[in-house]
C-alpha positions as CSV (number, residue, x, y, z in Angstrom):
1,M,156.2,83.3,137.9
2,T,158.8,84.0,135.2
3,A,161.0,85.6,137.8
4,V,160.9,82.5,140.0
5,I,161.8,80.3,137.0
6,N,164.8,82.6,136.1
7,S,165.9,82.6,139.7
8,M,165.7,78.9,140.0
9,G,167.9,78.6,136.9
10,S,170.6,80.7,138.6
11,V,170.3,78.8,141.8
12,V,170.8,75.5,139.9
13,K,173.9,76.9,138.2
14,S,175.2,78.0,141.6
15,L,174.5,74.6,143.0
16,E,176.4,72.9,140.2
17,S,179.4,75.1,140.8
18,T,179.4,74.4,144.6
19,L,179.1,70.7,143.9
20,K,182.2,70.9,141.6
21,A,184.1,72.9,144.2
22,G,182.9,70.7,147.1
23,N,182.0,73.7,149.2
24,L,179.5,72.2,151.7
25,Q,178.7,75.6,153.3
26,R,177.9,77.3,150.0
27,M,175.9,74.2,149.0
28,S,173.8,74.4,152.1
29,E,173.2,78.1,151.5
30,T,172.2,77.5,147.9
31,M,169.8,74.7,149.0
32,D,168.2,77.2,151.5
33,Q,167.7,79.6,148.6
34,L,166.0,76.9,146.6
35,V,163.6,76.1,149.5
36,N,162.8,79.8,150.0
37,M,162.0,80.1,146.3
38,E,159.7,77.1,146.5
39,V,157.9,78.7,149.4
40,E,157.6,82.0,147.5
41,A,156.2,80.2,144.5
42,E,153.6,78.4,146.7
43,I,152.6,81.7,148.3
44,M,152.1,83.2,144.8
45,E,150.0,80.3,143.7
46,V,147.8,80.5,146.8
47,S,147.5,84.3,146.3
48,V,146.3,83.8,142.7
49,R,143.8,81.1,143.8
50,L,142.5,83.4,146.6
51,Q,142.0,86.2,144.1
52,Q,140.0,83.8,141.9
53,V,137.9,82.7,144.8
54,T,137.3,86.3,145.8
55,R,136.2,87.3,142.3
56,H,133.9,84.3,142.1
57,T,132.4,85.2,145.5
58,V,131.8,88.8,144.6
59,A,130.1,87.7,141.3
60,L,127.9,85.4,143.3
61,K,127.0,88.1,145.7
62,R,126.1,90.4,142.8
63,N,123.9,87.8,141.3
64,E,122.2,87.2,144.7
65,K,121.5,91.0,145.0
66,V,120.0,91.0,141.5
67,D,117.9,87.9,142.4
68,D,116.8,89.6,145.7
69,Q,115.8,92.8,143.8
70,D,113.9,90.8,141.2
71,E,112.0,88.9,144.0
72,L,111.2,92.1,145.8
73,G,109.9,93.6,142.5
74,R,107.7,90.6,141.9
75,R,106.3,90.7,145.4
76,S,105.6,94.4,145.2
77,L,103.9,94.0,141.9
78,S,101.8,91.1,143.3
79,E,100.8,93.2,146.3
80,L,99.8,96.2,144.1
81,K,97.7,93.9,141.9
82,A,96.0,92.5,144.9
83,L,95.2,96.0,146.1
84,G,94.0,97.2,142.8
Protein backbone atom coordinates (compact mmCIF):
# COMPACT_ATOMS: atom_id res chain seq x y z
CA MET A 1 0.00 0.00 0.00
CA THR A 2 2.92 2.31 0.68
CA ALA A 3 4.07 1.83 -2.91
CA VAL A 4 0.65 2.93 -4.17
CA ILE A 5 0.73 6.04 -1.98
CA ASN A 6 4.24 6.94 -3.19
CA SER A 7 3.23 6.36 -6.80
CA MET A 8 0.15 8.53 -6.36
CA GLY A 9 2.36 11.32 -5.10
CA SER A 10 4.50 11.18 -8.23
CA VAL A 11 1.40 11.07 -10.45
CA VAL A 12 -0.01 14.15 -8.72
CA LYS A 13 3.28 16.00 -9.26
CA SER A 14 3.24 14.95 -12.90
CA LEU A 15 -0.34 16.14 -13.23
CA GLU A 16 0.57 19.51 -11.73
CA SER A 17 3.37 19.99 -14.24
CA THR A 18 1.15 19.00 -17.19
CA LEU A 19 -1.52 21.44 -16.01
CA LYS A 20 1.06 24.24 -15.92
CA ALA A 21 2.34 23.31 -19.37
CA GLY A 22 -1.18 22.90 -20.78
CA ASN A 23 -0.26 19.55 -22.39
CA LEU A 24 -3.65 17.86 -22.75
CA GLN A 25 -2.21 14.62 -24.16
CA ARG A 26 0.16 14.18 -21.22
CA MET A 27 -2.63 15.18 -18.81
CA SER A 28 -4.84 12.43 -20.23
CA GLU A 29 -2.04 9.87 -19.89
CA THR A 30 -1.42 10.94 -16.31
CA MET A 31 -5.10 10.65 -15.44
CA ASP A 32 -5.08 7.14 -16.96
CA GLN A 33 -2.18 6.26 -14.65
CA LEU A 34 -4.17 7.54 -11.69
CA VAL A 35 -7.18 5.41 -12.65
CA ASN A 36 -4.96 2.35 -13.08
CA MET A 37 -3.45 2.91 -9.65
CA GLU A 38 -6.91 3.20 -8.14
CA VAL A 39 -7.88 -0.12 -9.70
CA GLU A 40 -4.67 -1.73 -8.42
CA ALA A 41 -5.35 -0.43 -4.91
CA GLU A 42 -8.88 -1.85 -5.03
CA ILE A 43 -7.55 -5.22 -6.20
CA MET A 44 -5.07 -5.25 -3.33
CA GLU A 45 -7.83 -4.45 -0.85
CA VAL A 46 -10.04 -7.23 -2.21
CA SER A 47 -7.11 -9.63 -2.07
CA VAL A 48 -6.48 -8.83 1.59
CA ARG A 49 -10.15 -9.28 2.43
CA LEU A 50 -10.24 -12.57 0.55
CA GLN A 51 -7.25 -13.81 2.56
CA GLN A 52 -9.00 -12.83 5.79
CA VAL A 53 -12.17 -14.66 4.77
CA THR A 54 -10.15 -17.71 3.76
CA ARG A 55 -8.33 -17.79 7.10
CA HIS A 56 -11.62 -17.42 8.95
CA THR A 57 -13.21 -20.23 6.90
CA VAL A 58 -10.25 -22.54 7.53
CA ALA A 59 -10.46 -21.83 11.26
CA LEU A 60 -14.17 -22.61 11.25
CA LYS A 61 -13.57 -25.85 9.37
CA ARG A 62 -10.92 -26.86 11.90
CA ASN A 63 -13.34 -26.16 14.74
CA GLU A 64 -16.04 -28.20 12.99
CA LYS A 65 -13.64 -31.14 12.67
CA VAL A 66 -12.79 -30.93 16.36
CA ASP A 67 -16.50 -30.74 17.24
CA ASP A 68 -17.24 -33.72 14.96
CA GLN A 69 -14.44 -35.74 16.57
CA ASP A 70 -15.69 -34.86 20.05
CA GLU A 71 -19.23 -35.90 19.10
CA LEU A 72 -17.96 -39.17 17.61
CA GLY A 73 -15.96 -39.83 20.80
CA ARG A 74 -19.02 -39.17 22.97
CA ARG A 75 -21.18 -41.47 20.85
CA SER A 76 -18.58 -44.24 20.92
CA LEU A 77 -18.23 -43.92 24.68
CA SER A 78 -22.01 -44.06 25.11
CA GLU A 79 -22.22 -47.12 22.90
CA LEU A 80 -19.46 -48.87 24.88
CA LYS A 81 -21.20 -48.05 28.16
CA ALA A 82 -24.45 -49.43 26.80
CA LEU A 83 -22.73 -52.66 25.83
CA GLY A 84 -20.83 -53.01 29.02
